[in-house]
N, C-alpha and C positions, 0 to 999 in steps of 0.2 A: 924362240920368242912366241908368246901366247897370242892367239888370234884375238883381235879386237871385237868386242860385243857391240852390235849396232843398237842404239837406243834412239828411237824416232820421236819419242815424246818428252817434252820438258815439263816438269812440275815445279812450280814455285810455291813456297810456303813462307808465311810470316811467323816469326817466333819472338817471344818476349826474351829479355836478356837472361833471365834465370833458366828458361827452356834451352836456350842456346848453350849456356854454361853447362847444363846437365848433359846435353848431347856431346859437347866437347870433352867433358870429363869421362863419359862412357867410352867415347871413341879413343881417347889417349890411353885409357886403362887397358884397352884391347888392341892397341897399336894398329888401328884402322887407318888406311892410307888417306882417306878424305871424309868430309862430312857426308857427301853423297853416298859413299860406301857404307858408312855407319847407318844412315837412314834406310838404305836398302836392306841391311842386315836386320835392323829393328823391325822393319815391315815384314820381312820373311819370318822372323821369330813370332811376331804378333799374329800373323795369319796361321802359322803352325799351331800356336797355342789355342787358337779358336777352332782347330780341327780342319783348317783348309790346307791342302797340300798342292804342290805344283801339278798342273793338269798335263796329262799325256797329250802328245801331238795327235791331232785328228779328232779330239773330243768335240761333240756337238752340243748345242745349247740345250737340247733335250736331256742331256746327261746331268744337268744341274737343276733337278726338280726341287720344289719347295716341299711337296708332299710325295709320298711313296705311291707307286702304282698299286692297284688292288692285289695283284699277284704277290708282290714283294711284301705287302702289309700282312697278307694271310700267312705267308711263310714265316715272317717274324713272330706273329702270334702263335703259330704252331710250335716254333722253336722255344718260345717263352713258356708255353704250357708244358712241353716235354721236360724242360730243365727244372721246373718247379715240382715235378712228381718224383 
């Protein structure tokens, strides 16, 4: 038997009838076990499409910079210049 996943937070959302119908249609077409599972899958896919992936354990808030450090920016510029030559 699979180990249960602990979920400490509850998220409630309000949907219009057409949104709920679209969710259910998507869920049933993919044989998802529940609306919650379908929403989690859609969230995971949306984040992945936006370039966000699951974070490794032990990551620190400093690992999520909006801008690059000076060293990594210089390295990226150098790599870009070398590839254009």
